[in-house]
N, CA, C and O atoms as CSV, one atom per row, in Angstrom:
chain,resi,resn,atom,element,x,y,z
A,1,MET,N,N,70.350,77.781,114.181
A,1,MET,CA,C,71.087,79.010,114.006
A,1,MET,C,C,71.074,79.438,112.537
A,1,MET,O,O,71.003,80.632,112.245
A,2,VAL,N,N,71.141,78.496,111.629
A,2,VAL,CA,C,71.164,78.826,110.207
A,2,VAL,C,C,69.860,79.508,109.802
A,2,VAL,O,O,69.875,80.467,109.030
A,3,GLN,N,N,68.746,79.023,110.314
A,3,GLN,CA,C,67.459,79.652,109.990
A,3,GLN,C,C,67.391,81.076,110.529
A,3,GLN,O,O,66.818,81.957,109.888
A,4,GLU,N,N,67.964,81.300,111.683
A,4,GLU,CA,C,67.997,82.652,112.242
A,4,GLU,C,C,68.817,83.575,111.345
A,4,GLU,O,O,68.430,84.720,111.111
A,5,ILE,N,N,69.945,83.082,110.844
A,5,ILE,CA,C,70.777,83.872,109.938
A,5,ILE,C,C,69.998,84.201,108.668
A,5,ILE,O,O,70.019,85.337,108.193
A,6,GLU,N,N,69.316,83.205,108.127
A,6,GLU,CA,C,68.522,83.432,106.920
A,6,GLU,C,C,67.454,84.497,107.157
A,6,GLU,O,O,67.264,85.384,106.325
A,7,ASN,N,N,66.764,84.413,108.281
A,7,ASN,CA,C,65.729,85.397,108.602
A,7,ASN,C,C,66.320,86.795,108.775
A,7,ASN,O,O,65.743,87.781,108.315
A,8,ASP,N,N,67.467,86.874,109.437
A,8,ASP,CA,C,68.116,88.172,109.623
A,8,ASP,C,C,68.499,88.791,108.273
A,8,ASP,O,O,68.350,89.996,108.072
A,9,ILE,N,N,68.984,87.973,107.370
A,9,ILE,CA,C,69.356,88.487,106.052
A,9,ILE,C,C,68.111,88.952,105.297
A,9,ILE,O,O,68.121,90.012,104.671
A,10,ARG,N,N,67.054,88.166,105.356
A,10,ARG,CA,C,65.799,88.561,104.699
A,10,ARG,C,C,65.281,89.897,105.238
A,10,ARG,O,O,64.738,90.715,104.495
A,11,ASN,N,N,65.459,90.098,106.532
A,11,ASN,CA,C,64.984,91.328,107.177
A,11,ASN,C,C,66.030,92.441,107.164
A,11,ASN,O,O,65.867,93.469,107.821
A,12,GLU,N,N,67.098,92.220,106.412
A,12,GLU,CA,C,68.187,93.191,106.250
A,12,GLU,C,C,68.842,93.566,107.582
A,12,GLU,O,O,69.274,94.703,107.772
A,13,LYS,N,N,68.909,92.615,108.486
A,13,LYS,CA,C,69.625,92.792,109.751
A,13,LYS,C,C,71.025,92.205,109.575
A,13,LYS,O,O,71.382,91.196,110.182
A,14,TYR,N,N,71.796,92.869,108.729
A,14,TYR,CA,C,73.088,92.330,108.332
A,14,TYR,C,C,74.083,92.269,109.483
A,14,TYR,O,O,74.892,91.344,109.558
A,15,ASP,N,N,74.028,93.241,110.370
A,15,ASP,CA,C,74.968,93.228,111.485
A,15,ASP,C,C,74.729,92.036,112.408
A,15,ASP,O,O,75.678,91.422,112.896
A,16,VAL,N,N,73.466,91.715,112.643
A,16,VAL,CA,C,73.132,90.563,113.489
A,16,VAL,C,C,73.522,89.260,112.795
A,16,VAL,O,O,74.086,88.360,113.418
A,17,SER,N,N,73.217,89.166,111.505
A,17,SER,CA,C,73.563,87.942,110.771
A,17,SER,C,C,75.071,87.766,110.695
A,17,SER,O,O,75.567,86.640,110.740
A,18,TYR,N,N,75.800,88.865,110.580
A,18,TYR,CA,C,77.265,88.808,110.561
A,18,TYR,C,C,77.789,88.187,111.854
A,18,TYR,O,O,78.656,87.313,111.824
A,19,LEU,N,N,77.261,88.641,112.983
A,19,LEU,CA,C,77.708,88.101,114.279
A,19,LEU,C,C,77.351,86.625,114.429
A,19,LEU,O,O,78.133,85.840,114.964
A,20,ARG,N,N,76.171,86.257,113.956
A,20,ARG,CA,C,75.765,84.846,114.048
A,20,ARG,C,C,76.615,83.966,113.141
A,20,ARG,O,O,76.935,82.832,113.497
A,21,ILE,N,N,76.976,84.475,111.991
A,21,ILE,CA,C,77.859,83.721,111.095
A,21,ILE,C,C,79.211,83.517,111.771
A,21,ILE,O,O,79.785,82.430,111.694
A,22,ASN,N,N,79.720,84.549,112.429
A,22,ASN,CA,C,80.979,84.401,113.167
A,22,ASN,C,C,80.873,83.311,114.216
A,22,ASN,O,O,81.775,82.485,114.349
A,23,ASP,N,N,79.781,83.303,114.959
A,23,ASP,CA,C,79.579,82.273,115.983
A,23,ASP,C,C,79.542,80.879,115.355
A,23,ASP,O,O,80.116,79.931,115.889
A,24,LEU,N,N,78.871,80.773,114.235
A,24,LEU,CA,C,78.769,79.482,113.550
A,24,LEU,C,C,80.131,79.015,113.056
A,24,LEU,O,O,80.467,77.837,113.179
A,25,ILE,N,N,80.909,79.922,112.504
A,25,ILE,CA,C,82.265,79.567,112.048
A,25,ILE,C,C,83.095,79.051,113.217
A,25,ILE,O,O,83.783,78.036,113.099
A,26,HIS,N,N,83.028,79.751,114.340
A,26,HIS,CA,C,83.812,79.322,115.507
A,26,HIS,C,C,83.352,77.956,116.025
A,26,HIS,O,O,84.174,77.141,116.443
A,27,SER,N,N,82.056,77.711,115.997
A,27,SER,CA,C,81.550,76.403,116.418
A,27,SER,C,C,82.043,75.303,115.489
A,27,SER,O,O,82.428,74.227,115.945
A,28,LEU,N,N,82.031,75.570,114.192
A,28,LEU,CA,C,82.519,74.579,113.229
A,28,LEU,C,C,84.005,74.303,113.409
A,28,LEU,O,O,84.446,73.163,113.269
A,29,ILE,N,N,84.769,75.325,113.715
A,29,ILE,CA,C,86.200,75.142,113.957
A,29,ILE,C,C,86.411,74.243,115.170
A,29,ILE,O,O,87.278,73.369,115.149
A,30,GLN,N,N,85.639,74.448,116.213
A,30,GLN,CA,C,85.767,73.607,117.403
A,30,GLN,C,C,85.354,72.170,117.111
A,30,GLN,O,O,85.995,71.233,117.585
A,31,ILE,N,N,84.295,71.991,116.337
A,31,ILE,CA,C,83.867,70.636,115.959
A,31,ILE,C,C,84.942,69.962,115.130
A,31,ILE,O,O,85.258,68.791,115.341
A,32,LYS,N,N,85.505,70.706,114.184
A,32,LYS,CA,C,86.565,70.161,113.330
A,32,LYS,C,C,87.741,69.677,114.177
A,32,LYS,O,O,88.264,68.583,113.959
A,33,GLN,N,N,88.148,70.489,115.135
A,33,GLN,CA,C,89.286,70.116,115.966
A,33,GLN,C,C,88.947,68.950,116.885
A,33,GLN,O,O,89.803,68.108,117.155
A,34,LEU,N,N,87.718,68.892,117.366
A,34,LEU,CA,C,87.292,67.766,118.200
A,34,LEU,C,C,87.368,66.458,117.418
A,34,LEU,O,O,87.825,65.443,117.943
A,35,ILE,N,N,86.922,66.484,116.171
A,35,ILE,CA,C,86.987,65.296,115.317
A,35,ILE,C,C,88.435,64.844,115.141
A,35,ILE,O,O,88.744,63.656,115.232
A,36,ILE,N,N,89.309,65.805,114.891
A,36,ILE,CA,C,90.733,65.478,114.717
A,36,ILE,C,C,91.314,64.929,116.014
A,36,ILE,O,O,92.085,63.970,115.998
A,37,SER,N,N,90.939,65.543,117.145
A,37,SER,CA,C,91.492,65.099,118.429
A,37,SER,C,C,91.038,63.695,118.797
A,37,SER,O,O,91.696,63.009,119.579
A,38,MET,N,N,89.914,63.270,118.233
A,38,MET,CA,C,89.418,61.917,118.494
A,38,MET,C,C,90.105,60.889,117.598
A,38,MET,O,O,89.836,59.692,117.693
A,39,GLY,N,N,90.992,61.367,116.733
A,39,GLY,CA,C,91.769,60.453,115.910
A,39,GLY,C,C,91.222,60.266,114.506
A,39,GLY,O,O,91.750,59.462,113.738
A,40,TYR,N,N,90.184,60.991,114.165
A,40,TYR,CA,C,89.616,60.886,112.828
A,40,TYR,C,C,90.249,61.922,111.906
A,40,TYR,O,O,90.769,62.943,112.359
A,41,GLU,N,N,90.197,61.645,110.621
A,41,GLU,CA,C,90.711,62.607,109.659
A,41,GLU,C,C,89.770,63.800,109.575
A,41,GLU,O,O,88.571,63.701,109.835
A,42,GLU,N,N,90.358,64.929,109.203
A,42,GLU,CA,C,89.563,66.145,109.078
A,42,GLU,C,C,88.485,65.957,108.010
A,42,GLU,O,O,88.755,65.417,106.937
A,43,HIS,N,N,87.300,66.391,108.301
A,43,HIS,CA,C,86.163,66.201,107.406
A,43,HIS,C,C,86.106,67.353,106.399
A,43,HIS,O,O,86.065,68.521,106.786
A,44,GLU,N,N,86.106,67.020,105.112
A,44,GLU,CA,C,86.110,68.029,104.052
A,44,GLU,C,C,84.852,68.898,104.071
A,44,GLU,O,O,84.918,70.077,103.726
A,45,LEU,N,N,83.727,68.344,104.461
A,45,LEU,CA,C,82.485,69.109,104.482
A,45,LEU,C,C,82.579,70.274,105.464
A,45,LEU,O,O,82.099,71.370,105.177
A,46,ILE,N,N,83.188,70.042,106.605
A,46,ILE,CA,C,83.335,71.109,107.593
A,46,ILE,C,C,84.216,72.217,107.029
A,46,ILE,O,O,83.904,73.398,107.181
A,47,LYS,N,N,85.308,71.845,106.383
A,47,LYS,CA,C,86.177,72.848,105.771
A,47,LYS,C,C,85.418,73.659,104.726
A,47,LYS,O,O,85.563,74.879,104.646
A,48,LYS,N,N,84.611,72.969,103.929
A,48,LYS,CA,C,83.840,73.637,102.875
A,48,LYS,C,C,82.825,74.602,103.483
A,48,LYS,O,O,82.635,75.705,102.970
A,49,MET,N,N,82.172,74.195,104.575
A,49,MET,CA,C,81.198,75.073,105.234
A,49,MET,C,C,81.872,76.327,105.786
A,49,MET,O,O,81.334,77.427,105.672
A,50,ILE,N,N,83.039,76.159,106.377
A,50,ILE,CA,C,83.766,77.307,106.924
A,50,ILE,C,C,84.117,78.288,105.814
A,50,ILE,O,O,83.963,79.498,105.979
A,51,VAL,N,N,84.586,77.772,104.692
A,51,VAL,CA,C,84.933,78.637,103.559
A,51,VAL,C,C,83.697,79.362,103.040
A,51,VAL,O,O,83.740,80.570,102.809
A,52,GLN,N,N,82.596,78.634,102.853
A,52,GLN,CA,C,81.377,79.249,102.335
A,52,GLN,C,C,80.823,80.303,103.299
A,52,GLN,O,O,80.360,81.358,102.865
A,53,LEU,N,N,80.868,80.024,104.585
A,53,LEU,CA,C,80.407,81.009,105.562
A,53,LEU,C,C,81.308,82.240,105.571
A,53,LEU,O,O,80.831,83.360,105.753
A,54,SER,N,N,82.589,82.037,105.376
A,54,SER,CA,C,83.519,83.166,105.306
A,54,SER,C,C,83.218,84.044,104.093
A,54,SER,O,O,83.311,85.269,104.173
A,55,ILE,N,N,82.863,83.426,102.985
A,55,ILE,CA,C,82.492,84.180,101.782
A,55,ILE,C,C,81.221,84.983,102.039
A,55,ILE,O,O,81.136,86.153,101.667
A,56,LEU,N,N,80.246,84.363,102.666
A,56,LEU,CA,C,79.004,85.060,102.982
A,56,LEU,C,C,79.274,86.232,103.925
A,56,LEU,O,O,78.723,87.319,103.751
A,57,ARG,N,N,80.111,86.004,104.905
A,57,ARG,CA,C,80.465,87.073,105.846
A,57,ARG,C,C,81.090,88.247,105.103
A,57,ARG,O,O,80.805,89.405,105.411
A,58,ARG,N,N,81.924,87.953,104.146
A,58,ARG,CA,C,82.557,88.998,103.325
A,58,ARG,C,C,81.509,89.759,102.501
A,58,ARG,O,O,81.586,90.981,102.377
A,59,GLN,N,N,80.545,89.047,101.948
A,59,GLN,CA,C,79.485,89.699,101.186
A,59,GLN,C,C,78.655,90.617,102.069
A,59,GLN,O,O,78.253,91.699,101.640
A,60,LEU,N,N,78.401,90.197,103.279
A,60,LEU,CA,C,77.662,91.046,104.220
A,60,LEU,C,C,78.447,92.315,104.537
A,60,LEU,O,O,77.872,93.399,104.634
A,61,GLU,N,N,79.747,92.176,104.697
A,61,GLU,CA,C,80.583,93.349,104.937
A,61,GLU,C,C,80.491,94.323,103.775
A,61,GLU,O,O,80.443,95.537,103.974
A,62,THR,N,N,80.468,93.791,102.576
A,62,THR,CA,C,80.370,94.636,101.386
A,62,THR,C,C,79.086,95.452,101.414
A,62,THR,O,O,79.084,96.624,101.037
A,63,VAL,N,N,78.011,94.846,101.854
A,63,VAL,CA,C,76.726,95.538,101.937
A,63,VAL,C,C,76.727,96.542,103.096
A,63,VAL,O,O,76.220,97.655,102.957
A,64,MET,N,N,77.295,96.147,104.228
A,64,MET,CA,C,77.218,96.978,105.430
A,64,MET,C,C,78.143,98.193,105.383
A,64,MET,O,O,77.777,99.265,105.866
A,65,TYR,N,N,79.338,98.040,104.806
A,65,TYR,CA,C,80.346,99.093,104.894
A,65,TYR,C,C,80.755,99.564,103.509
A,65,TYR,O,O,81.281,98.805,102.695
A,66,LYS,N,N,80.501,100.814,103.275
A,66,LYS,CA,C,80.956,101.424,102.025
A,66,LYS,C,C,81.619,102.737,102.401
A,66,LYS,O,O,80.992,103.796,102.378
A,67,ASN,N,N,82.890,102.653,102.744
A,67,ASN,CA,C,83.650,103.808,103.210
A,67,ASN,C,C,84.893,103.939,102.361
A,67,ASN,O,O,85.721,103.029,102.330
A,68,ASP,N,N,85.039,105.068,101.665
A,68,ASP,CA,C,86.184,105.267,100.775
A,68,ASP,C,C,87.457,105.647,101.527
A,68,ASP,O,O,88.558,105.448,101.013
A,69,ASP,N,N,87.320,106.190,102.734
A,69,ASP,CA,C,88.486,106.641,103.481
A,69,ASP,C,C,89.303,105.490,104.053
A,69,ASP,O,O,90.531,105.560,104.109
A,70,LEU,N,N,88.638,104.462,104.467
A,70,LEU,CA,C,89.291,103.308,105.079
A,70,LEU,C,C,88.802,102.056,104.381
A,70,LEU,O,O,87.600,101.879,104.179
A,71,ASP,N,N,89.714,101.205,104.019
A,71,ASP,CA,C,89.312,99.953,103.373
A,71,ASP,C,C,88.907,98.964,104.466
A,71,ASP,O,O,89.657,98.058,104.830
A,72,VAL,N,N,87.705,99.172,104.968
A,72,VAL,CA,C,87.194,98.369,106.074
A,72,VAL,C,C,87.155,96.896,105.693
A,72,VAL,O,O,87.456,96.028,106.512
A,73,LEU,N,N,86.787,96.623,104.457
A,73,LEU,CA,C,86.701,95.230,104.021
A,73,LEU,C,C,88.055,94.538,104.105
A,73,LEU,O,O,88.157,93.407,104.580
A,74,LYS,N,N,89.084,95.224,103.643
A,74,LYS,CA,C,90.420,94.618,103.661
A,74,LYS,C,C,90.916,94.424,105.097
A,74,LYS,O,O,91.491,93.390,105.437
A,75,VAL,N,N,90.684,95.417,105.909
A,75,VAL,CA,C,91.094,95.330,107.311
A,75,VAL,C,C,90.361,94.184,108.009
A,75,VAL,O,O,90.973,93.366,108.695
A,76,ASN,N,N,89.050,94.140,107.823
A,76,ASN,CA,C,88.267,93.095,108.482
A,76,ASN,C,C,88.587,91.710,107.941
A,76,ASN,O,O,88.499,90.722,108.671
A,77,GLN,N,N,88.955,91.629,106.671
A,77,GLN,CA,C,89.343,90.331,106.115
A,77,GLN,C,C,90.582,89.803,106.828
A,77,GLN,O,O,90.644,88.629,107.194
A,78,LYS,N,N,91.554,90.666,107.019
A,78,LYS,CA,C,92.773,90.241,107.722
A,78,LYS,C,C,92.465,89.882,109.170
A,78,LYS,O,O,92.967,88.885,109.689
A,79,LEU,N,N,91.645,90.690,109.814
A,79,LEU,CA,C,91.272,90.391,111.191
A,79,LEU,C,C,90.539,89.053,111.278
A,79,LEU,O,O,90.751,88.279,112.212
A,80,SER,N,N,89.686,88.794,110.308
A,80,SER,CA,C,88.957,87.520,110.286
A,80,SER,C,C,89.915,86.349,110.114
A,80,SER,O,O,89.744,85.304,110.742
A,81,GLU,N,N,90.918,86.522,109.269
A,81,GLU,CA,C,91.909,85.455,109.088
A,81,GLU,C,C,92.627,85.170,110.408
A,81,GLU,O,O,92.817,84.012,110.781
A,82,PHE,N,N,93.022,86.224,111.106
A,82,PHE,CA,C,93.677,86.042,112.395
A,82,PHE,C,C,92.741,85.396,113.397
A,82,PHE,O,O,93.137,84.523,114.171
A,83,GLU,N,N,91.501,85.836,113.370
A,83,GLU,CA,C,90.514,85.298,114.305
A,83,GLU,C,C,90.313,83.800,114.105
A,83,GLU,O,O,90.214,83.047,115.074
A,84,ILE,N,N,90.255,83.374,112.854
A,84,ILE,CA,C,90.098,81.948,112.549
A,84,ILE,C,C,91.318,81.175,113.020
A,84,ILE,O,O,91.190,80.115,113.633
A,85,GLU,N,N,92.503,81.704,112.734
A,85,GLU,CA,C,93.727,81.033,113.171
A,85,GLU,C,C,93.778,80.926,114.692
A,85,GLU,O,O,94.184,79.897,115.234
A,86,LEU,N,N,93.367,81.986,115.374
A,86,LEU,CA,C,93.359,81.947,116.837
A,86,LEU,C,C,92.342,80.941,117.361
A,86,LEU,O,O,92.609,80.232,118.331
A,87,SER,N,N,91.186,80.878,116.724
A,87,SER,CA,C,90.172,79.902,117.141
A,87,SER,C,C,90.674,78.481,116.951
A,87,SER,O,O,90.450,77.618,117.799
A,88,GLU,N,N,91.359,78.238,115.824
A,88,GLU,CA,C,91.908,76.901,115.583
A,88,GLU,C,C,92.968,76.564,116.624
A,88,GLU,O,O,93.023,75.438,117.120
A,89,LEU,N,N,93.797,77.528,116.949
A,89,LEU,CA,C,94.828,77.305,117.952
A,89,LEU,C,C,94.194,77.021,119.319
A,89,LEU,O,O,94.623,76.112,120.031
A,90,ALA,N,N,93.177,77.801,119.678
A,90,ALA,CA,C,92.497,77.583,120.960
A,90,ALA,C,C,91.840,76.204,120.996
A,90,ALA,O,O,91.854,75.528,122.024
A,91,ALA,N,N,91.269,75.797,119.872
A,91,ALA,CA,C,90.638,74.478,119.819
A,91,ALA,C,C,91.680,73.374,119.940
A,91,ALA,O,O,91.426,72.351,120.576
A,92,LYS,N,N,92.848,73.568,119.337
A,92,LYS,CA,C,93.915,72.563,119.444
A,92,LYS,C,C,94.371,72.413,120.891
A,92,LYS,O,O,94.664,71.314,121.361
A,93,ILE,N,N,94.421,73.542,121.577
A,93,ILE,CA,C,94.828,73.498,122.981
A,93,ILE,C,C,93.740,72.833,123.821
A,93,ILE,O,O,94.024,72.056,124.734
A,94,LYS,N,N,92.499,73.153,123.495
A,94,LYS,CA,C,91.373,72.599,124.241
A,94,LYS,C,C,91.184,71.104,123.968
A,94,LYS,O,O,90.851,70.335,124.870
A,95,PHE,N,N,91.401,70.707,122.720
A,95,PHE,CA,C,91.234,69.319,122.308
A,95,PHE,C,C,92.548,68.828,121.694
A,95,PHE,O,O,92.677,68.802,120.470
A,96,PRO,N,N,93.518,68.443,122.514
A,96,PRO,CA,C,94.816,68.016,121.968
A,96,PRO,C,C,94.681,66.825,121.012
A,96,PRO,O,O,93.813,65.966,121.168
A,97,LEU,N,N,95.555,66.810,120.037
A,97,LEU,CA,C,95.544,65.730,119.038
A,97,LEU,C,C,95.892,64.404,119.695
A,97,LEU,O,O,96.771,64.324,120.553
A,98,SER,N,N,95.185,63.374,119.276
A,98,SER,CA,C,95.457,62.043,119.813
A,98,SER,C,C,96.517,61.336,118.988
A,98,SER,O,O,97.095,60.342,119.427
A,99,GLY,N,N,96.772,61.854,117.786
A,99,GLY,CA,C,97.845,61.299,116.982
A,99,GLY,C,C,97.444,60.244,115.992
A,99,GLY,O,O,98.209,59.985,115.063
A,100,GLY,N,N,96.304,59.620,116.123
A,100,GLY,CA,C,95.925,58.548,115.224
A,100,GLY,C,C,94.887,58.959,114.212
A,100,GLY,O,O,94.161,59.933,114.411
A,101,LYS,N,N,94.817,58.216,113.124
A,101,LYS,CA,C,93.789,58.444,112.111
A,101,LYS,C,C,92.862,57.247,112.066
A,101,LYS,O,O,93.311,56.104,112.143
A,102,LYS,N,N,91.597,57.500,111.944
A,102,LYS,CA,C,90.627,56.410,111.898
A,102,LYS,C,C,89.890,56.474,110.599
A,102,LYS,O,O,89.017,55.645,110.342
């Protein structure tokens, strides 16, 4: 998936790469929660990847949307924050915490 995102960016298909980045972020959130539910501590690398992908997603928005009437970037940033929180909540429900640390 990462190579597809890279190719889309090279070909200036920012809207497609944006959607793929969203999918990747959601997959990482589910993996992170699965690791926690298995009793392991949260992995810092996964958190770092999610943050870096979120930054890239924001940069793509900057390129895609330049509208002075509506601050699309600010609106989408808040929506993205909610979306991440909802994904984490859904993952917690799907993969309940086991309570232990390994």
